[in-house]
N, C-alpha and C positions, 0 to 999 in steps of 0.2 A: 380455444383458450382466450382469444380476444373477447369473446362475450363474457366469460368469467371475470376478465379483467375489468371490462366496462361496469358489471354488476358491482363489483367491490369498490370500484373507483366512485360510482355514483353513491354507494353507502358511505363512503369515506367523506363525502361532501355534505352529507346530512348531519343534522345537529346531533342525532342519537348515534351516528356512526363514530364520529370523533377520532381520537388518537388510535384506539385499538383498531378500528378499520383500517386506518392508514398503515398501521404496522402489518396488518394481514395482508394488505395489497402489496407492501414493499416485499414481504416475505414470498408472496406469489410471483412477483416479477423477478427476484433473484433465483428462485427456483427454476423458473422458466428459462432464465438466461443461462443457468448452469447446464440445464437439459439441452438447450438449443446448440451451444457452442460445439459440443462433441457428439451430436446425435448421429447415429450410423456408423461411428468408428468403433473398432474392435475394443481398444483400450479405454474409450470414453474418458471420464474424468481423471484417469491417471495421466493424461498428457501434461497437464500442468506440472506434476512432479517430475516427469522425464524431462521438460523443458528446463527446470530448475537444476536438474542434476547435470544436464549438458553444460549449462553455464558454469556450474562448478568445476566440471572437469577442464573446460577450456581455460578458465582463468587460473586454476591450479597448475595446469601444464605451463602457461606462459609465465607466470609470476614465480612459482616455486621451482619448477625444473628448468625453464630457459633462463630466467633472470636470476635465479637462485636466491629468492627472498625466503628467509627462515625466520621462525620465531619460536619461542618457548612458552607453554602453558603448563601450570601446575597440574599434576595428574595425568599429563599427556606425554608421549615419547618426545625426546628433545630433538629439534632440528629434523622433524619427520614431516613428510608431505602429507600424512594423514592429519597431523596437527595442524598444519597450514589450512588443509582442505576444511576441516570442521570450523576453524576461525573465519575462514572466507565465507563459508555458507551461512554462518549465523549473522554476518553482516549483510549478505545478499538477499536474505529472506525479507526483511521489512523494505529494502529497496525495490525489489520486484514486485511486491504487492503495491507499493506507492506508484511506481511508474505505470504498471499495467492498469490499475484502476483510474489514475488521473488522465491517461491518454484516451481511454475509452469514455471516460465521463465527458471530456471536452467536446465529443461529438454526440452525446447522448440525446440533446434536444434536437439538433438538425437531422439525426438519424431516425427520429419517431415523429415525422409531420402529421400522421394520422391521429396520435394521441393528443398532439397539441391542437389541432384544429377541431376534430370532430367529436372527441370524447370529453365529458365533463371529468377532468383528470387533475389531481393534485400534482402539478408540474414540478414541485419542489422534490418529488422522490425520484425523478429520472436520473440526475447525476449520481444519485446514491447507489443505483443498482449496480452498475460496473464495479464501483469501489468496493461493495460488499461482496460481490463475486470474486473479484481479485483477491481480497482478504481471506475468504473461505478457501480458495484454491491454494494460497500459501500455508494454510494449515496442515496440508499433506507434507510439504516439505519440512515444516516445524516438527511434526511427529517423528519423520525420518531422522532429523538432526537430533532430536532428544534420544532416540534409540540408539543412534551411532555413538553419542557422548556417552550414554549408560554403558554400553559395551566396551568402549575404549578406556574410559576411566574407572569402570566399575561402581559407579555411583550416580546418583540423581541429586542435584542440588535443591534444597528447600526454597531457594529464590525463584524457583520456576513459578511459584504461586503469586509472584509479583508482576508476571508478564501482562495479565490483563490491565494493570495500571500503565503500562508502557503503550499499549494498543489505544489509549485514550488519546494522547497527542498524536500518534500516528494516523488515526481515523480523522481526528479533527483537521489535521493539516491537509490530508487528501481531499477531505470533503470540501474544505474552504478554497482550495485551489481548483477543485472540480467543478463547484459552483461558478467561480470566477471565470473560468475557461468555457464552461458550457453556455454561460450567458453571452460572452463576448463572441464566440464562434458564430452565433446566429447572424451577427451583423458584419463580422470581419472573418472571412473563411480562411485567412492565412494563420489564424491562431494555432490549429494543430500542428503545421510544419514549424511554426516558430517555437512551440512547446518542445518538439523533438529536439531542436538545436540546444535549447536551454537546458534540458535534461541531460544531454550529452556532457556539457560543461559541468553541470551540478554533480554528476556522477564522480568525476574525477577531482572535484572539491571535496568529496566526502570520503573519509578514511575507510574505504570498503575493501579495496584490493591491496592496500598498503597500510601498514601500521601507523597510528597517529604519532608515534614517536619519531617518524621521519620528517614531520612537517616542522619547518623552522619554528623556533620558540616564539618569536614575535608574531607569528601568524596562527599559532595553535589555538590561542584563546579566541581569536576572531572566528575561526572555523567552527569551534564548538558552541560558542555562545550565540552565533547568528544563523548557524545552519542546523535546524532541528533534526534533520535526517543523520547528521553526524552524530548527535548525541543518541538518538534512537537506535542507530546501529551498534553503538558501543554499549548501550544498555542491554541488548540482546545479548551480546557476548558476556557482559557482566553476570547476568541472571542465569544463562544457560551453561556456560562454559567455566566461569570462574567462581560462581557461587556466592559472590558479594557485589555489592554496589559501589563502584569507584567514582561515579558521576552524578551524584545527588543534585549538586548545584545545576549542572547542565539539564538534568531531568526537569527541574522546576522552571527553568527558563524556557526550555523547548515546549513545555506544556502551556506556558502563558502565551509565547509567540504563536503556537498552534490555534490557540483558542481565538486570538486576535485575527489571525488569518481567516479562521472559519467564519467569525462574524463578519468581517469586511467582505469576504466573498459571498455570502448568503445575502448580505444587504444589497450588493451589486446586482445579483441575480434576481432578487425580488423587484428592484427597480426596474430592470429591463424586461421582466416576464411578460407585462401587458402587451408588449408589441411583437412577441414571438409569432403569434398566428398571422398577423399582417405581413410580416417578412417571409415567413415559410410558405 
C-alpha cells in the first residue's frame, strides 16, 4: 500500500498529475484509513455507528430520564424520550464528526514522519484524511437518523436536499482548525491535550444536549453568532426534523467564519510546513 501511495504522490507532484492526482491520492489515503481502523474486527466499519448510538443512549438517559429534560417537535410524540433522542442525535452527529476529525487531524503530521521525511508527498493532504474519514463514518449515523425520523413521523422533509450546503461550513471549520493544530503540534506537543480541554468547554457552550431556549437571552445571540458549531447543529435539526430553516442568518455567518478559519489555518500550516522534516 505504501508503494502505491508513493507512486500516486509522485504523480501528484508532477505538472501532468495536477489536482486530479492529488484527489486520487486523497481518496486512496481515506480508503486506507477506513480499512485500517477496524481491520480484523467482526463488525468492521459498523463500529462508528455503534459508538454514536452508545453516546445517544447515555445522553438520552442522563438528560431525558434523570434530569427530565423534555421538548416537543411537530410530527413527533409529545414529551417523549424518543422525541428527545432524535433531537439529540441530530445535534450530536455534526459534533461527533467535527471532534473526531479534528483530534486525529491534530496529530496527522507527527504520526506520519516517514511520509514527511522520505516521500515526495503533498503534505497539505495529511490533515484532511482523518477529517474526511470521520465525516464518512458519521454518514452511517445520518442514514440511521433519517430512517428513524421517517418511521417516527411518517415523512421525509424536502429540506434534506440542503444538507450538503451545511456540510460546507462544517468541513471548512474542521479543516481550518485541523491545519492549524496539525502544524502547531509539530513544534508544541501539548497542543493535542490542550485541544481536548478546549473541546470539552466548547461542547457545553453549544446547545447540543440542551435546547437553545434555556440559554439566557443576553447570551443566546453571542453563542449562535460566534460559535459556528451551534448554528450547524441547529441547522441539522432544522433540515432533518423540522423541514424548515429557522437559522438563515446564523447559517451565513457560520459559513463566513468557517471560511475565514479555514484560510487562516491553511496559511499557518503552509508557513510552518518547510520546517516539518527538520523537527520530526
